[in-house]
VEXRO-156548 format. One record per residue: residue number from 0; residue in three letters; x, y, z of N, C-alpha, C, O in turn. Coordinates in Angstrom, 2 decimals. Each point is the difference from the previous one (the first is absolute). Layout:
! residues N
+-----+---------+---------+---------+---------+---------+---------+---------+---------+---------+---------+---------+---------+---------+
| num | residuo |    n_xx |    n_yy |    n_zz |   ca_xx |   ca_yy |   ca_zz |    c_xx |    c_yy |    c_zz |    o_xx |    o_yy |    o_zz |
+-----+---------+---------+---------+---------+---------+---------+---------+---------+---------+---------+---------+---------+---------+
| NUM |     ala |       X |       Y |       Z |       X |       Y |       Z |       X |       Y |       Z |       X |       Y |       Z |
...
+-----+---------+---------+---------+---------+---------+---------+---------+---------+---------+---------+---------+---------+---------+
! end
This chain:
! residues 104
+-----+---------+---------+---------+---------+---------+---------+---------+---------+---------+---------+---------+---------+---------+
| num | residuo |    n_xx |    n_yy |    n_zz |   ca_xx |   ca_yy |   ca_zz |    c_xx |    c_yy |    c_zz |    o_xx |    o_yy |    o_zz |
+-----+---------+---------+---------+---------+---------+---------+---------+---------+---------+---------+---------+---------+---------+
|   0 |     met |   -5.72 |   15.68 |   12.19 |    0.21 |   -1.35 |   -0.50 |   -0.86 |   -0.21 |   -1.25 |   -1.17 |    0.37 |   -0.02 |
|   1 |     ala |    1.77 |   -0.95 |   -0.99 |   -0.71 |   -0.28 |   -1.26 |   -0.16 |   -1.51 |   -0.17 |    0.75 |   -0.79 |    0.56 |
|   2 |     thr |   -1.75 |    0.42 |   -1.35 |   -0.20 |   -1.41 |   -0.35 |    0.16 |   -0.13 |   -1.51 |   -0.61 |    0.74 |   -0.76 |
|   3 |     tyr |    1.42 |   -1.70 |    0.36 |    0.25 |   -0.26 |   -1.42 |   -0.56 |   -1.37 |   -0.34 |    0.16 |   -0.96 |    0.76 |
|   4 |     ile |   -0.81 |    0.86 |   -1.91 |   -0.57 |   -1.27 |   -0.45 |    0.83 |   -0.51 |   -1.17 |    0.12 |    0.66 |   -1.03 |
|   5 |     val |    0.44 |   -1.84 |    1.19 |    0.82 |   -0.64 |   -1.03 |   -0.88 |   -0.96 |   -0.79 |   -0.69 |   -0.85 |    0.57 |
|   6 |     thr |    0.72 |    1.00 |   -1.89 |   -0.83 |   -0.84 |   -0.86 |    0.81 |   -0.89 |   -0.93 |   -0.53 |   -0.97 |   -0.55 |
|   7 |     arg |    1.81 |    1.30 |    0.36 |    0.86 |   -0.80 |   -0.88 |    1.43 |    0.03 |    0.52 |    0.37 |    0.88 |    0.79 |
|   8 |     val |    0.43 |   -1.83 |   -1.24 |    1.41 |   -0.05 |    0.36 |    0.87 |   -0.04 |   -1.25 |   -0.43 |   -0.46 |   -1.06 |
|   9 |     gln |    1.63 |    0.96 |    1.19 |    1.01 |   -0.13 |   -1.06 |    1.02 |   -1.00 |    0.52 |    0.58 |    0.19 |    1.07 |
|  10 |     lys |   -0.35 |   -1.24 |   -1.83 |    0.97 |   -1.01 |    0.43 |    1.25 |    0.07 |   -0.86 |   -0.02 |    0.51 |   -1.12 |
|  11 |     glu |    1.10 |   -1.04 |    1.66 |    1.28 |   -0.08 |   -0.69 |    0.65 |   -1.33 |    0.34 |   -0.37 |   -0.64 |    0.98 |
|  12 |     phe |    1.33 |    0.21 |   -1.80 |    0.72 |   -1.22 |    0.32 |    0.97 |    0.27 |    1.13 |    0.58 |    1.08 |    0.09 |
|  13 |     ser |   -0.42 |   -2.07 |    0.77 |    0.96 |    0.09 |    1.10 |    1.41 |    0.06 |   -0.59 |    0.21 |   -0.32 |   -1.17 |
|  14 |     ala |    0.74 |    0.74 |    1.99 |    1.39 |    0.12 |   -0.46 |    0.54 |   -1.31 |   -0.55 |    0.79 |    0.00 |   -0.94 |
|  15 |     asp |   -1.22 |   -1.13 |    1.53 |    0.50 |   -1.29 |   -0.48 |   -0.89 |   -0.62 |   -1.08 |    0.30 |   -1.08 |   -0.50 |
|  16 |     gly |   -1.38 |    1.77 |    0.15 |   -0.87 |   -0.45 |   -1.08 |   -0.89 |   -1.19 |    0.33 |   -0.60 |   -0.58 |   -0.91 |
|  17 |     thr |    0.50 |    0.21 |    2.18 |   -0.78 |   -1.19 |    0.37 |   -1.49 |    0.27 |    0.19 |   -0.80 |   -0.94 |   -0.01 |
|  18 |     his |    0.43 |    2.18 |    0.20 |   -1.40 |    0.33 |    0.22 |   -0.25 |    1.47 |   -0.31 |    0.93 |    0.78 |   -0.21 |
|  19 |     arg |   -2.19 |   -0.43 |    0.18 |   -0.39 |    1.40 |   -0.17 |   -0.55 |    0.50 |    1.33 |   -0.79 |   -0.69 |    0.65 |
|  20 |     his |    1.20 |    1.86 |   -0.28 |   -0.54 |    0.57 |    1.23 |   -0.46 |    1.44 |   -0.26 |    0.24 |    0.56 |   -1.07 |
|  21 |     ile |   -0.89 |    0.00 |    2.06 |   -0.60 |    1.33 |   -0.14 |    1.09 |    1.07 |   -0.03 |    0.83 |    0.08 |    0.91 |
|  22 |     glu |   -0.85 |    0.73 |   -1.95 |    0.90 |    1.15 |   -0.12 |   -0.68 |    1.24 |    0.58 |    0.64 |    0.84 |    0.63 |
|  23 |     gly |   -1.95 |   -0.75 |   -0.85 |   -0.76 |    1.15 |    0.47 |   -1.49 |   -0.26 |   -0.17 |   -0.41 |   -1.08 |   -0.42 |
|  24 |     val |   -0.38 |    2.08 |    0.74 |   -1.46 |   -0.14 |   -0.05 |   -0.61 |    1.18 |   -0.73 |    0.63 |    1.05 |   -0.17 |
|  25 |     phe |   -1.87 |   -1.24 |   -0.28 |   -0.78 |    1.08 |   -0.61 |   -1.24 |    0.23 |    0.85 |   -0.69 |   -0.94 |    0.39 |
|  26 |     thr |    0.43 |    2.20 |   -0.11 |   -1.18 |    0.36 |    0.78 |   -1.23 |    0.06 |   -0.90 |    0.11 |   -0.12 |   -1.22 |
|  27 |     asp |   -1.26 |    0.32 |    1.83 |   -1.25 |    0.05 |   -0.75 |   -0.09 |    1.20 |   -0.94 |   -0.90 |    0.06 |   -0.84 |
|  28 |     asp |    1.82 |    0.90 |    0.97 |    0.05 |    1.10 |   -0.96 |    1.17 |   -0.16 |   -0.98 |    0.44 |    0.96 |   -0.62 |
|  29 |     asp |    0.04 |   -2.20 |    0.49 |    1.04 |   -0.39 |   -0.97 |    1.35 |    0.67 |    0.21 |    0.70 |    0.28 |   -0.97 |
|  30 |     val |   -0.33 |   -0.03 |    2.20 |    1.32 |    0.55 |    0.30 |    0.88 |   -1.12 |    0.54 |   -0.42 |   -0.77 |    0.87 |
|  31 |     his |    1.64 |    0.68 |   -1.38 |    0.96 |   -1.03 |    0.39 |    0.81 |    0.45 |    1.22 |    0.44 |    1.15 |    0.07 |
|  32 |     phe |   -0.26 |   -2.06 |    0.88 |    0.85 |    0.22 |    1.16 |    0.91 |   -1.21 |    0.15 |   -0.45 |   -1.13 |   -0.14 |
|  33 |     ser |    1.72 |    1.36 |    0.40 |    0.94 |   -1.10 |    0.22 |   -0.26 |   -0.65 |    1.37 |   -0.69 |    0.58 |    0.84 |
|  34 |     arg |    1.24 |   -1.76 |   -0.63 |   -0.13 |   -0.65 |    1.32 |    0.51 |    0.94 |    1.09 |   -0.65 |    0.16 |    1.03 |
|  35 |     arg |    1.80 |    0.45 |   -1.25 |    0.61 |    0.88 |    1.00 |   -0.93 |    1.17 |    0.31 |   -0.17 |    0.36 |    1.17 |
|  36 |     glu |   -0.44 |    0.24 |   -2.18 |   -0.91 |    1.12 |    0.23 |   -1.20 |   -0.42 |    0.84 |   -0.44 |    0.75 |    0.88 |
|  37 |     val |   -0.09 |   -1.94 |   -1.14 |   -1.14 |   -0.49 |    0.77 |    0.41 |   -0.25 |    1.45 |   -0.71 |    0.41 |    0.92 |
|  38 |     val |    1.82 |   -1.07 |   -0.71 |    0.46 |   -0.29 |    1.36 |    0.27 |    1.30 |    0.76 |   -0.42 |    0.14 |    1.15 |
|  39 |     asp |    1.10 |    0.81 |   -1.77 |    0.26 |    1.27 |    0.67 |   -1.31 |    0.71 |    0.36 |   -0.11 |    0.60 |    1.06 |
|  40 |     ser |   -0.88 |   -0.69 |   -1.95 |   -1.30 |    0.62 |    0.25 |   -0.71 |   -0.68 |    1.17 |   -0.62 |    0.67 |    0.83 |
|  41 |     ile |    0.69 |   -2.00 |   -0.77 |   -0.61 |   -0.74 |    1.12 |    0.67 |    0.40 |    1.30 |   -0.69 |    0.24 |    1.00 |
|  42 |     trp |    2.01 |   -0.18 |   -0.99 |    0.72 |    0.38 |    1.22 |   -0.32 |    1.44 |    0.41 |    0.12 |    0.35 |    1.17 |
|  43 |     ala |   -0.53 |    0.48 |   -2.13 |   -0.37 |    1.38 |    0.30 |   -1.44 |    0.11 |    0.52 |   -0.47 |    1.08 |    0.34 |
|  44 |     gly |   -0.24 |   -2.23 |   -0.28 |   -1.35 |   -0.01 |    0.57 |   -1.13 |   -0.15 |   -0.98 |   -1.17 |   -0.01 |    0.40 |
|  45 |     asn |    1.47 |   -0.10 |   -1.69 |   -1.05 |   -0.17 |   -0.99 |   -0.42 |   -1.47 |   -0.09 |    0.74 |   -0.89 |    0.41 |
|  46 |     val |   -1.93 |    0.66 |   -0.94 |   -0.55 |   -1.35 |   -0.13 |   -0.04 |   -0.36 |   -1.48 |   -0.46 |    0.79 |   -0.83 |
|  47 |     trp |    0.95 |   -1.98 |    0.50 |   -0.04 |   -0.53 |   -1.36 |   -0.79 |   -1.29 |    0.02 |    0.23 |   -0.87 |    0.84 |
|  48 |     lys |   -1.19 |    0.75 |   -1.77 |   -0.86 |   -1.19 |   -0.07 |   -0.07 |   -0.49 |   -1.43 |    0.15 |    0.77 |   -0.95 |
|  49 |     thr |   -0.39 |   -2.07 |    0.80 |   -0.37 |   -0.52 |   -1.31 |   -1.52 |   -0.03 |   -0.05 |   -0.67 |   -0.09 |    1.03 |
|  50 |     gln |    0.16 |    0.17 |   -2.24 |   -1.44 |   -0.07 |   -0.18 |   -0.26 |   -0.63 |   -1.36 |    0.33 |    0.57 |   -1.04 |
|  51 |     ala |   -0.92 |   -1.77 |    1.06 |   -0.28 |   -0.71 |   -1.25 |   -0.99 |   -1.11 |    0.26 |   -0.01 |   -0.61 |    1.07 |
|  52 |     gly |   -0.83 |    0.35 |   -2.06 |   -0.93 |   -1.12 |    0.08 |   -0.92 |    0.04 |    1.20 |   -0.43 |   -1.05 |    0.48 |
|  53 |     gly |    0.12 |    2.23 |    0.02 |   -0.87 |    0.11 |    1.16 |    0.71 |   -0.21 |    1.33 |   -0.65 |   -0.04 |    1.05 |
|  54 |     tyr |    1.96 |   -0.08 |   -1.07 |    0.78 |   -0.20 |    1.21 |    0.92 |    1.19 |    0.22 |    0.36 |    0.72 |   -0.93 |
|  55 |     glu |    0.03 |   -0.54 |    2.19 |    0.90 |    1.09 |    0.36 |    0.87 |   -0.47 |    1.17 |   -0.48 |   -0.67 |    0.91 |
|  56 |     val |    1.76 |    1.02 |   -0.95 |    0.89 |   -0.37 |    1.09 |    1.13 |    1.03 |    0.11 |    0.40 |    0.59 |   -0.99 |
|  57 |     val |    0.10 |   -0.39 |    2.21 |    1.06 |    0.96 |    0.26 |    1.35 |   -0.59 |   -0.41 |    0.28 |   -1.17 |    0.26 |
|  58 |     ile |    0.54 |    1.99 |   -0.91 |    1.36 |   -0.40 |   -0.40 |    0.94 |    0.28 |    1.16 |   -0.09 |    1.04 |    0.66 |
|  59 |     glu |    1.00 |   -1.97 |   -0.42 |    0.98 |    0.16 |    1.07 |    1.41 |   -0.08 |   -0.56 |    0.26 |   -0.77 |   -0.93 |
|  60 |     pro |    0.67 |    1.55 |    1.49 |    1.40 |   -0.10 |   -0.43 |    0.67 |   -1.20 |    0.65 |   -0.28 |   -0.32 |    1.16 |
|  61 |     val |    1.15 |   -0.34 |   -1.88 |    0.82 |   -1.08 |    0.53 |    1.43 |    0.21 |   -0.49 |    0.21 |    0.69 |   -0.99 |
|  62 |     pro |    0.77 |   -1.27 |    1.68 |    1.39 |    0.27 |   -0.36 |    0.41 |   -0.46 |   -1.40 |    0.71 |    0.71 |   -0.71 |
|  63 |     tyr |   -1.16 |   -1.90 |    0.31 |    0.46 |   -0.58 |   -1.26 |   -1.12 |   -0.68 |   -0.78 |   -1.06 |   -0.30 |    0.55 |
|  64 |     cys |    1.30 |    0.07 |   -1.82 |   -0.88 |   -0.79 |   -0.85 |   -0.23 |   -1.35 |    0.67 |    0.94 |   -0.56 |    0.57 |
|  65 |     pro |   -2.16 |    0.02 |   -0.62 |   -0.29 |   -1.27 |    0.68 |    0.63 |   -1.23 |   -0.65 |   -0.03 |   -1.08 |    0.59 |
|  66 |     gln |    0.59 |    1.21 |   -1.79 |    0.69 |   -1.14 |   -0.61 |    1.30 |   -0.23 |    0.76 |    0.84 |    0.90 |    0.09 |
|  67 |     gly |   -0.68 |   -2.07 |    0.43 |    1.10 |   -0.37 |    0.89 |    1.33 |    0.71 |   -0.12 |    0.46 |    0.60 |    0.97 |
|  68 |     ile |    0.16 |   -0.63 |   -2.14 |    1.35 |    0.54 |   -0.11 |    0.05 |    1.40 |   -0.60 |    1.09 |    0.53 |   -0.23 |
|  69 |     cys |   -2.22 |    0.07 |   -0.03 |   -0.05 |    1.32 |   -0.64 |    0.25 |    1.09 |    1.03 |   -0.60 |    0.01 |    1.08 |
|  70 |     leu |    1.47 |    0.90 |   -1.41 |    0.34 |    1.08 |    0.92 |   -0.59 |    1.35 |   -0.40 |    0.47 |    1.04 |    0.46 |
|  71 |     ala |   -1.50 |   -1.05 |   -1.33 |   -0.65 |    1.26 |   -0.37 |   -0.58 |    0.64 |    1.26 |   -0.77 |   -0.62 |    0.73 |
|  72 |     thr |    1.15 |    1.86 |   -0.49 |   -0.41 |    0.68 |    1.21 |   -0.24 |    1.48 |   -0.26 |    0.67 |    0.57 |   -0.87 |
|  73 |     pro |   -1.58 |    0.06 |    1.57 |   -1.04 |   -0.59 |    0.84 |   -1.05 |   -0.65 |   -0.89 |    0.03 |    0.14 |   -1.22 |
|  74 |     tyr |   -0.94 |   -0.86 |    1.86 |   -1.03 |   -0.69 |   -0.77 |   -1.36 |    0.28 |    0.62 |   -0.10 |    0.52 |    1.11 |
|  75 |     leu |   -0.94 |   -0.88 |   -1.85 |   -1.39 |    0.24 |    0.42 |   -0.74 |   -1.32 |    0.03 |    0.27 |   -0.89 |   -0.81 |
|  76 |     gln |   -1.19 |    0.75 |    1.75 |   -0.80 |   -1.22 |    0.02 |   -1.39 |    0.25 |    0.53 |   -0.27 |    0.96 |    0.73 |
|  77 |     thr |   -0.60 |   -1.87 |   -1.13 |   -1.32 |   -0.12 |    0.62 |    0.00 |   -1.43 |    0.52 |    1.03 |   -0.45 |    0.51 |
|  78 |     asn |   -2.11 |   -0.27 |   -0.60 |   -0.03 |   -1.38 |    0.44 |    0.50 |   -0.89 |   -1.13 |   -0.72 |   -0.24 |   -0.97 |
|  79 |     leu |    1.94 |   -0.24 |    1.08 |    0.62 |   -0.79 |   -1.07 |   -0.75 |   -1.28 |   -0.31 |    0.10 |   -0.52 |   -1.11 |
|  80 |     asp |   -0.85 |    0.01 |    2.07 |   -0.70 |   -1.27 |   -0.20 |   -1.39 |    0.19 |   -0.61 |   -0.66 |   -0.98 |   -0.35 |
|  81 |     ser |    0.23 |    2.21 |    0.22 |   -1.35 |    0.24 |   -0.52 |   -0.05 |   -0.22 |   -1.51 |    0.82 |    0.54 |   -0.74 |
|  82 |     pro |   -1.80 |   -1.32 |    0.28 |   -0.16 |   -0.18 |   -1.44 |   -0.83 |    1.12 |   -0.62 |   -0.19 |    0.04 |   -1.22 |
|  83 |     glu |   -0.30 |    0.87 |    2.05 |   -0.89 |    1.05 |   -0.48 |    0.76 |    1.05 |   -0.80 |    1.22 |    0.12 |    0.09 |
|  84 |     lys |   -1.96 |    0.63 |   -0.87 |    0.56 |    1.01 |   -0.88 |    0.68 |    1.13 |    0.78 |    0.89 |    0.65 |   -0.54 |
|  85 |     asp |   -1.29 |   -0.40 |    1.79 |    0.59 |    1.10 |    0.75 |    1.41 |   -0.30 |    0.50 |    0.70 |    0.91 |    0.45 |
|  86 |     asn |   -0.27 |   -2.16 |   -0.52 |    1.38 |   -0.34 |    0.35 |    0.90 |    0.80 |   -0.93 |   -0.14 |   -0.08 |   -1.22 |
|  87 |     leu |    1.06 |    0.84 |    1.76 |    0.86 |    0.87 |   -0.79 |    0.67 |   -0.74 |   -1.15 |    0.13 |    0.54 |   -1.10 |
|  88 |     glu |    0.30 |   -1.76 |    1.35 |    0.68 |   -0.78 |   -1.04 |   -0.97 |   -0.44 |   -1.10 |    0.45 |   -0.37 |   -1.09 |
|  89 |     asn |   -1.76 |    0.40 |    1.34 |   -0.99 |   -0.43 |   -1.00 |   -0.61 |    1.14 |   -0.80 |   -0.78 |   -0.24 |   -0.92 |
|  90 |     leu |    1.13 |    1.48 |    1.24 |   -0.56 |    1.12 |   -0.75 |    0.50 |   -0.02 |   -1.44 |    1.09 |   -0.51 |   -0.28 |
|  91 |     asp |   -1.88 |    1.08 |   -0.61 |    0.38 |    0.10 |   -1.40 |    1.18 |    0.93 |   -0.18 |    0.25 |    0.90 |    0.81 |
|  92 |     glu |    0.48 |   -1.13 |   -1.90 |    1.05 |    0.92 |   -0.41 |   -0.57 |    0.91 |   -1.07 |   -0.96 |   -0.37 |   -0.68 |
|  93 |     pro |    1.53 |    1.58 |    0.54 |   -0.52 |    0.90 |   -1.03 |    0.25 |   -0.55 |   -1.39 |    1.01 |   -0.67 |   -0.24 |
|  94 |     ser |   -1.92 |    0.94 |   -0.68 |    0.21 |   -0.42 |   -1.38 |    1.00 |    0.94 |   -0.66 |    0.27 |    1.09 |    0.51 |
|  95 |     val |    0.26 |   -1.50 |   -1.63 |    0.95 |    0.81 |   -0.74 |   -0.64 |    1.32 |   -0.41 |    0.69 |    1.02 |   -0.11 |
|  96 |     leu |   -1.98 |   -1.03 |   -0.10 |   -0.70 |    1.21 |   -0.44 |   -0.55 |    0.83 |    1.15 |   -0.77 |    0.94 |   -0.22 |
|  97 |     ser |    1.16 |   -1.28 |    1.43 |   -0.52 |    0.71 |    1.17 |    0.32 |    1.48 |   -0.06 |    1.01 |    0.42 |   -0.56 |
|  98 |     arg |   -1.89 |    0.36 |    1.14 |    0.22 |    1.43 |    0.09 |    0.69 |    0.36 |    1.31 |    0.03 |    1.18 |    0.37 |
|  99 |     ala |    0.50 |   -2.14 |    0.32 |    0.62 |    0.21 |    1.29 |    1.09 |    1.07 |   -0.07 |    0.70 |    0.14 |   -1.00 |
| 100 |     val |   -0.59 |    0.61 |    2.09 |    0.95 |    1.09 |    0.08 |    1.14 |   -0.38 |    0.92 |   -0.21 |   -0.42 |    1.14 |
| 101 |     arg |    1.42 |    0.56 |   -1.64 |    1.18 |   -0.18 |    0.85 |    0.44 |    1.39 |    0.42 |    0.22 |    0.88 |   -0.83 |
| 102 |     arg |   -0.11 |   -0.70 |    2.13 |    0.42 |    1.31 |    0.49 |    1.49 |    0.17 |   -0.20 |    0.74 |   -0.99 |    0.05 |
| 103 |     pro |   -0.27 |    2.21 |   -0.26 |    1.44 |    0.24 |   -0.20 |    0.81 |   -0.34 |    1.22 |    1.22 |    0.15 |    0.00 |
+-----+---------+---------+---------+---------+---------+---------+---------+---------+---------+---------+---------+---------+---------+
! end
């Protein structure tokens, strides 16, 4: 079993354009993983956590985006009500100049 630390998220507009949701995440070694890759990894027994601002929390898979009518699936969540930086939805997005690596 491996543990992955997520430090940033990549967001995209929803299909209906009403909100932005998580497309994927970046680990602490700047590697990008899609939502599906993270969920499959969790189901395989690996642990995924966010880590930011001195806080850490485990990421859990959920069936759909938490925005009421959005059908983006699968989705990832931490504590949606948390105002802290470790909330998956509150993590920074990579800058345009990021050295992040997208795997083939």
